[in-house]
N, C-alpha and C positions, 0 to 999 in steps of 0.2 A: 135391594139387599134384603127384605122379607124373607123372599125367599131362605137370606143362609142363617133361619130360627127357624127349628123346630117344633115343631107341637108341643113336642114335649117342653123345652124349653121357656118355650112362652107358654105352657100353660105353670111353672115352677115361679115363673117372672114375676105374670100377674098373683100368685098366691103370696109372692115373698112383696111384694111390692104396693099390692093394687089395697089390699088393708094396711099400711103404714098409716099412724092414726097422728103421729107431732115430727115436729125438723131435733134434730139432736143437737149436743152442747157446738159440737164443731160448724157445724151451717149455719147455727147460732152467734158463733164467734163472727163467722166471719161476714153472714153479712150485718152486724153493728157497724165492725169496722171497713168494708168496703163500700156499702148499699149505705151512701149516707146520704144520698140528692133524691126524694121519693117522685118529684115531677120528672122524673128519668126514665128510658124503659129501659123494660126489664121482658128478657129471653131463656126459658126453663128447655135443658133439651130433655131428654126422659121422665117426663114426669110426674110416670106412672097415675094415681089418683090427684094428684093436684096439691100434696099435702105443703112444699116449698113455696110455687104457686101462691095458695090462703091462705098460709103463711106471710108474703111479702106486703100480701093487699091487704089482710085484715091486722096484722100488728106493725109491719112498718110501711101504709099508708102508699103503696105506692097505686098510684091508677092507672099505668098502661105495663099491663102484666101480657104476654105470647106463655104459649107453653105447648109444645109438642109429647106426639110419643107415638111408636113403631106399631105397637100395641092395641090392633079398635078395640078391645075391652079397656081400656085402662084411659081412654080418654071419655069411650060411652061414662065412665063410671064419673072420671072427673064433672065433665058436662050436666050431669046427675043429680051433683054437690053442686054447683055452680050455680043450679037450677035455682034448687031450694035454699040458697044463701044468697038471692039475690047479686049475684058478682059477675064481677063488667067482664076477664078475666077468659082471656081470646082459646081456650083451649083445639089444637085442631092436631088432625091425628097423619105423622108423619116423617120421614124419610133423612135422619142425620147426615147425610152423603145429598140429598134432593131437594132440597126446602126452598126449589123455584117464588113459588108461592110467595114467596117473604123479601123484602126491597132491599136490595147491598146500599151498607151504613144505617139497616132502621133504629139499631139497639146501643143502647149506650150500657148496659151490663146483660152479662152472660155468663147464665150456671152451664156446667157440662159435670156438675158431681155426681157420685154416689157409683161410681166407678162407669159411668156411661156407655165412655171412650174403651173400656174395653174389653166388653160384647163387641164392636164394632168387630169383622174378622182382619183379619193385617190386611186383606187384601184391597180393603176400602178405608185403612184408616185415616192417613193421607189424606182421599181427596173429602174422610168426613171434618176434618180439622180447616184445610181448605175452606168450606163454606161458611166451616164457625165465622175464620176469620172476614166471610164475604159481607156475612151477615153486622157486623162492628162498628159501631161511628170510629170517628177519630178520638184518640182518647179510649173508645171506650174497657172496660174494664170485665174478663176473663178469671171467673173461680172453676178448675181440672181438678179433679182429684186421678189416681191410679192405681191399682191394687202393686205395692211394694212386693219386690222378687225376693228382697237379701229380708222381708220379716219372717218369711216360712226358711229351717233350717233346710224341711225332706224335699223342697223345689226343685232343688237338684238330679235327684233319684228319682222323682214324676217324672221330669221328661225327661231321661236319660232314655224309661221304661215306656213312657208314653209317642217317643220316638224309634223306636227300636219297635214299637208294637205298627206304629203309622206307616215307617219303611217295607215292615214282610206284609203292610194292604195296600203297598204305592201307592200311598198317599202323602202330602210335602211336610217336610222336615218343618217343625214352628217349634223354636227351643224355649218360643215364654208366653207359647199357647196353652194352658194348662186344662183340664175338663174339671170341675168343680168337687170334691173328694164328697160331699157332705149333700142335702139335700132338705129343707127344712132339718136339721137338727142332726137326721138320721147317714149313716154312707152311705154313699152311691153305689152299689153293688153294681151298675151298669159306667158307670168307671170305662168304660176300655171301649165303650161301644161304637161303634163307625160313628150314630147318629147322636155322636153327643157334643154339645155347645162347647168350645177353650173359652178362656177367659186369658189377657192379655193381664204378667204382672213381670211389668218392668223396669230395669235396673233408674235409677236415679239418673244417669250421667246420660242413660239413653235415650231418659222424656224430655231433659235437659234439651240435649241435638236435637228428639220430633220436635217441638216449640217450637226452638230455635229457628228451625231450618224451614217452619209452615208460616213464620213474618213475627212471629207474637216478645216480646220482648217480657222477660219471668223478673217482675216486682219483686216476691217470695214462696219457698219453700215451709211449708209448713209440714213435722213429721206429727202424730195424731196425739202421740206420748206427751206430746211437747204441751197438745191444750188441754188434755184431757186423764199423764201422768196416769197412764196404764198402753200397754205394747198393745198396739193395733197394725192393720198391714194397705194399711196406702198413705200418699202421698197427696197434699193438697196447694196445688201451684198457683199463687194471683197474679197473673199477666194483663197485659197493656197490651194495646195493638197497635204497632208499632211501624213507622214509616210515616208517618203526619207530620 
């Protein structure tokens, strides 16, 4: 799947997430509420510079933490930090759609937050969820987050314009996949360029169906404003592995 990420998007992601230095309140709340047994194993998808995994190891005292990212520079940064901190976190370069080096049922807590699944192309999303399901142990807990279509009033207008452009260019119609409007706080003037990486903005009911059809039992759904009391653009899903 690495070829689906353009050089521009990789650079943008590295700048935005590689320098992140602390977790946010929503993440802290979810970890405090649901990650209650530090003797269990954790997997973090899209780790970036590793800030979440380091938090779980240092502050929550988890001993078995594995984290992956598809961008090699991210993993190099995380590994360098881990070495300087004498960390035991296992950082590896990996593709969310194919983590065959990791064992089936290996993890008890699995983190797919910071809207990491929204970055995965529509053609690969189901495969990534199937791989996430495979890696969870019986009764494992998953934290997922997705961008919320209804959080921006102008998404339908953007979608119409972007898909009209795609139609004239002979590209596939993707209603809920939109390029980023801003890069690093500034307007993205390349919005209509062919190499723009589109992100999934999901409707709540569609996301519920997606997760349930992938085998997950939804325990709870949070909106950012219910936790931080201000409007934001993400849904958070707490799920368990169903079927055991």
